[in-house]
KEGU-110642 format. One record per residue (C-alpha): x, y negated, z negated; residue in three letters. Coordinates in steps of 0.001 Angstrom, whole numbers, padded with zeros to 6 digits, always signed. Layout:
// KEGU-110642
XYZALA...
***
This chain:
// KEGU-110642
-000084+000023+000027MET+002649-002613+001006THR+001602-004019+004323ASP+000507-007549+003984HIS-000132-007003+000226THR+000179-010312-001743LYS+001432-010305-005102ILE+001187-013254-007305LEU+003831-013878-009876TYR+003212-016272-012678ILE+006621-017083-014118GLU+008674-020217-015256ASP+012206-018676-015115ASN+013661-019282-011667LEU+016030-016255-011964ALA+013279-013834-012743ASN+011242-015261-009793GLN+013910-014639-007369LYS+014736-011072-008602LEU+011146-009922-008244VAL+010977-011491-004895GLN+013970-009889-003830ARG+013056-006496-005171VAL+009428-006305-003987LEU+010261-008018-000765GLY+012368-005101+000118LYS+009242-003051+000186ARG+007306-005588+002331ASP+005297-006974-000502TYR+004550-010758-000029HIS+005324-012404-003371VAL+003700-015751-004265LEU+005275-017772-007177ILE+003441-019955-009617ALA+005382-021725-012346ASN+002654-022202-014996ASP-000767-021100-015843GLY-002736-024005-014147PHE-000685-023411-010944GLU-001197-019760-011172GLY-005004-019865-011568ILE-005329-022366-008625GLU-003035-020115-006351MET-005040-016993-007309ALA-008214-018659-006321MET-006716-019895-003077ARG-004691-016868-001916GLU-006653-014014-003647LEU-003786-011757-004371PRO-003874-007955-004614GLN-002068-008006-007851LEU-000961-010423-010441ILE+002466-010156-012428LEU+002095-012330-015596MET+004719-013356-017931ASP+003207-013702-021505ILE+005334-016559-023063ASN+004356-019566-020627LEU+004181-023308-021537PRO+000709-024987-021867THR-001269-021637-021229MET+000076-018207-022218ASP-000137-015188-020121GLY-003046-013891-022351LYS-005160-016946-021992GLN-004530-016943-018093ILE-005744-013324-017935THR-008875-014172-019933THR-009677-017087-017710ARG-009205-015071-014519LEU-011231-012069-015719ARG-014116-014662-016101SER-014155-015101-012423MET-015928-012647-010525PRO-013207-011993-007780HIS-010707-011065-010381PHE-012647-008819-012502SER-011080-005819-011008LYS-007889-007118-009834THR-004848-005477-011306PRO-003028-007972-013634ILE+000209-006746-015293ILE+001998-008382-018055ALA+005817-008586-017317LEU+007553-009747-020500THR+010743-009451-022412ALA+008593-009068-025728ASN+008914-005467-026245THR+006772-005205-029613SER+003866-002797-029729PRO+001662-005719-030896ASP+002482-007761-027849SER+001527-004925-025684ARG-001632-004232-027391ALA-002840-007975-027296GLN-002008-008000-023699ALA-004100-005129-022896LEU-006985-006317-025151ALA-006740-009649-023347ALA-007477-007898-019931GLY-004201-006946-018536CYS-004281-003643-016784ASN-000464-002830-017686GLY+002612-003716-019597PHE+005952-003908-018103LEU+009068-005078-019952THR+012012-007225-018723LYS+014542-006964-017612PRO+013206-004971-014829ILE+014278-001498-013654ASP+015119-002357-010050ILE+014937+001358-008925SER+011564+001887-010617ARG+009984-001513-010611PHE+008434-001180-006973PRO+006918+002229-007717ASP+005419+000942-011061GLN+003769-001827-009062VAL+002565+000497-006451ASN+000962+002682-009150THR-001055-000212-010425PHE-002062-001100-006989LEU-003458+002311-006527GLU-005598+002115-009677GLY-003555+003016-012655HIS-004304+001409-015893ALA-002885+001319-019527ASP-005551+001837-022232THR-005767+001215-025857LEU-007349+003615-028347GLU-011095+002534-029376ALA-010148+001557-032851GLY-007059-000205-031742GLU-008765-002173-029112GLU-011361-003351-031385SER-008770-004446-033973GLU-006738-006243-031242GLN-009596-008021-029936LEU-010362-009445-033128LYS-006764-010616-033649LEU-006774-011955-030170TYR-010149-013959-030844ALA-008677-015510-034049GLN-005646-016432-031982GLN-007582-018264-029440LEU-009484-020250-032154VAL-006282-021195-033937THR-004761-022181-030666ASN-007834-024152-029780LEU-007778-026121-033059GLU-004170-026999-032826ASN-004728-028378-029193LYS-007693-030340-030460ILE-005665-031832-033330ARG-002906-032607-030793GLU-005333-034256-028491LEU-006936-036401-031410GLN-003425-037652-032514GLU-002545-038418-028925ALA-005710-040249-028281ASN-005093-042162-031625HIS-001611-043270-030401GLN-002926-044156-026919LEU-005563-046328-028508ARG-002943-047986-030588GLU-000731-048471-027659LEU-003328-049934-025838ASP-004252-052467-028609ARG-000684-053283-028697MET-000443-053937-024979LYS-003537-056097-025051SER-002354-058233-027868ASP+001152-058470-026087PHE-000434-059443-022893ILE-002693-062265-024563ILE+000305-063381-026758LEU+002617-063770-023621VAL-000210-065506-021506SER-000552-067925-024137HIS+003106-068698-024236GLU+003211-068994-020544LEU+000465-071596-020737ARG+002314-074002-022980THR+005192-074732-020439PRO+002859-074313-017544LEU+000690-077145-019055THR+003663-079450-019268LEU+004654-078534-015721ILE+001339-079454-014595ASN+001361-082865-016286GLY+004734-083756-014751TYR+003280-082626-011440SER+000512-084930-011640HIS+003033-087845-012443LEU+005223-086758-009474LEU+002197-086755-007309GLN+001325-090394-008459ASP+005125-091333-007180TYR+004665-089258-003969ALA+001203-091258-003283LYS+003357-094541-003681GLN+006114-093261-001531ALA+003521-092362+001130GLN+002404-096016+001244LYS+006099-096781+002126GLU+006143-094404+004979GLY+007658-091357+002798ASN+005417-088386+003294ASP+007884-085733+002498GLN+007760-086147-001314LEU+003676-085735-001236LEU+004108-082548+000924TYR+006496-081089-001772VAL+004299-081969-004534THR+001193-080595-002866GLY+003214-077268-002598GLY+004164-077398-006378LEU+000502-078064-007271THR-000566-075127-005286LYS+002027-072932-007056GLY+001039-074079-010463ILE-002740-073510-009767ASN-002103-070039-008602ARG+000109-069223-011704LEU-002564-070656-013975SER-005284-068375-012130THR-003032-065437-012797VAL-002563-066169-016422ILE-006331-067029-017105ASN-007346-063490-015288GLU-004915-061473-017509ILE-006291-063133-020693ILE-009794-062686-019576SER-009449-059054-018604VAL-007690-058491-021768SER-010465-059901-023982ARG-012875-057855-021773ILE-011010-054682-022475ALA-010712-055410-026305SER-014391-056442-026489GLY-013174-059782-027570ALA-014846-061822-024821LEU-016986-064520-026450GLU-019998-065976-024403LEU-021329-069530-024813ALA-025007-068772-024286ILE-027058-071651-022723GLY-029373-072516-019878PRO-027627-071899-016306VAL-029029-073023-012975LEU-027705-070437-010614LEU-028350-072593-007706SER-026098-075324-008972VAL-023509-072812-010021LEU-023444-071124-006601ILE-023213-074427-004676LYS-020335-075439-006910GLU-018539-072115-005960ILE-019221-072536-002335LEU-018020-076102-002433GLU-014740-075123-003993ASP-014278-072712-001008LYS-015501-074919+001642LYS-012186-075727+003038GLU-010987-072216+002954LEU-014119-071084+004880CYS-013885-073714+007416GLU-010261-072995+008194SER-011052-069286+008861ARG-014334-070009+010696ASP-016390-067962+008197LEU-020112-068898+008083ASN-021821-068488+004721ILE-025595-068620+004395SER-027896-068818+001377LEU-031315-067429+001087VAL-033735-068125-001754GLY-031393-070043-003741LEU-033700-072995-004692ASP-036500-070715-005782ASP-034519-069055-008699VAL-035516-070063-012361PRO-033032-070960-014829MET-031416-068131-016946ILE-029774-067920-020271GLN-026115-067272-019994GLY-022364-068612-020142ASP-022352-071069-017207GLY-018429-071081-017000VAL-018023-067191-017225GLN-020744-066556-014665LEU-019042-069018-012336LYS-015877-067053-012735ILE-017648-063868-012116ALA-019757-064709-008981LEU-016573-066765-007724GLY-014510-063660-007797ASN-017201-061657-005984ILE-017646-064357-003331ILE-014080-064797-003092GLY-013435-060847-002442ASN-016138-061043+000162ALA-014103-063685+001813ILE-010766-062029+001472LYS-011935-058854+003115PHE-014075-060444+005947THR-012029-061192+009177PRO-012042-064685+010551ASP-015300-065717+012327ASN-017110-063376+010259GLY-020501-063866+008234ILE-021139-063911+004365ILE-024838-063857+003203GLN-025868-064643-000224ILE-029475-063668-001043VAL-030789-064634-004534VAL-034251-063326-005797LYS-036232-063826-008787ALA-037779-060591-010452MET-039792-060105-013306THR-037404-060243-016069ASP-034170-060628-013950SER-032380-062395-011049VAL-031090-060295-008097SER-027910-061605-006245ILE-026884-059873-003231MET-023435-060893-001523ILE-023326-059447+002002LYS-020353-059646+004170ASP-019278-058336+007592THR-015939-057206+006416GLY-013772-054287+006671ILE-015540-052244+003956GLY-014726-049918+001052ILE-013954-046324+001352PRO-016639-044148-000328LEU-014177-042738-002867ASP-012961-046338-004014GLU-016198-047780-004521GLN-016094-047079-008412ARG-012327-047576-008736ARG-012654-051235-007353ILE-013988-052281-010603PHE-011101-050903-012507ASP-008295-053024-013976GLN-005430-053570-011724PHE-006818-051261-008852HIS-005842-052759-005572ILE-007676-051463-002371LEU-005238-050338+000265GLY-001418-050741+000323SER+000035-053785-001586ILE+002482-053958+001492GLN-000553-055331+003264ASN-000929-058215+001052HIS-000004-061712+002054SER+001296-064345-000497THR-002051-066112-000290SER-004937-064879-002037LYS-007307-066538+000400SER-005937-065110+003522ASN-007623-062091+005218PHE-006585-059183+002973GLN-004700-061696+000833GLY-002752-060901-002335GLY-003861-060404-005904GLY-003264-058182-008950ILE-006428-056328-008946GLY-008326-058288-011814LEU-011024-060253-009905GLY-013835-057475-009907LEU-013130-056040-013179PRO-013515-059555-014808ILE-016597-059967-012699ALA-018076-056772-014021ARG-016892-057391-017695GLY-018795-060781-017596VAL-021772-059572-015857ILE-022106-056551-018375GLU-021413-058843-021259ALA-024768-060549-020131HIS-026471-057130-020225ARG-026512-057140-016271GLY-025339-054691-013592ARG-023018-054829-010822ILE-022466-052301-007922TRP-021300-052109-004471VAL-022561-050641-001155GLU-020506-049848+001826SER-020621-047215+004472LYS-016718-047066+004383GLY-013564-048815+005447ARG-012810-049605+009174ASP-010714-052492+010192GLU-011387-052070+013923LYS-015162-051952+013621ASN-016133-053559+010236PRO-019147-052134+008561PRO-019298-054703+005968GLY-020060-054377+002142SER-022873-055565+000023THR-022301-056446-003698PHE-025436-056394-005993ASN-025606-058247-009150VAL-028439-057909-011597LEU-028732-060547-014468LEU-031311-060710-017003PRO-033179-064013-017444LEU-032786-064169-021136ASP-029651-062285-022702THR-030688-063331-026114SER-033959-061341-026030GLU-032056-058188-024836GLN-029854-058522-027646ASP-032934-058437-030013GLY-034234-055283-028644ASP-031154-053321-029640ASP
***
């Protein structure tokens, strides 16, 4: 039984792997190698070997646990699984057989006998335990599994605690560094404004170069300030420390202000933005500053991923107890498997090599915080945000639609909890 017979060997020792491959390969067995239990289970499911050789002392999952997992799968209920281990104790053999192994071979292997031993198991031979011994070993094995599970749970709990602490320290550090950056940036911004005054005076005297230089300086300062504010905002959202100053908000005014800020950019790229239903929307209760940032990020995202000469439509509709805002673009779209991840912190769609130095250019740069901040602000208002897109296609852009649902009165929803 050697022609085209596949044997899976789950072993983490390279020397043992090569020896078994060489010895069985001379008998025309095709030996597949897996380095640990997870890889072995995956390979077994994919390759469906006729026999599995299993080292018992493996990292993460030992051979007995792997055998138990494989035996739970219908295809491997009858597949010969042979323990191949350096542990020659009677208890090791008994527990391996109780866990579901058909045989127990020891290392180092006897090169002259090993291929015939393997062939014997392929032909149906199986080692057995006496009835009383099998029952006792099953009980011991079950206790061992429970103990291992308890230890793994404790390890996971400890690791989770450490990760939470590291995450808190990271958030605190980011906020601290961002505030430290704000101080010199405020100073630089002040001197920049003074320099602009001198530049305007110099322009009157026929020197335009200084005004050009100060304009570039101001753009750089504004972009750096935006990045710092984004990092602080997303850190506060992640730690649950985002505070809302709730008051009356006119969405019509707020959206018009956002579009006014982006008017020059849209004109430079020939983007057409249309508004539907904006003037019929009632006043809502919310934090106007934060909502302007959130909606500005979403509209800015639509602008960034819509090619020049594209169309962006903003449709606002009043509902019974909420307001629906739909931002629909003719952009390049979003892959289906990315549509949840785009709201995760620092997740950037596509390769960062495609990003330009400008955030406003088509597929421009960014650090992946605009949409996470938008989601955080909207959810802090007890609202919802989601995206719909048929996929991503730069040659035939399918477009994307971002949907935002905001309650009319956040305070009433707080009271219902």
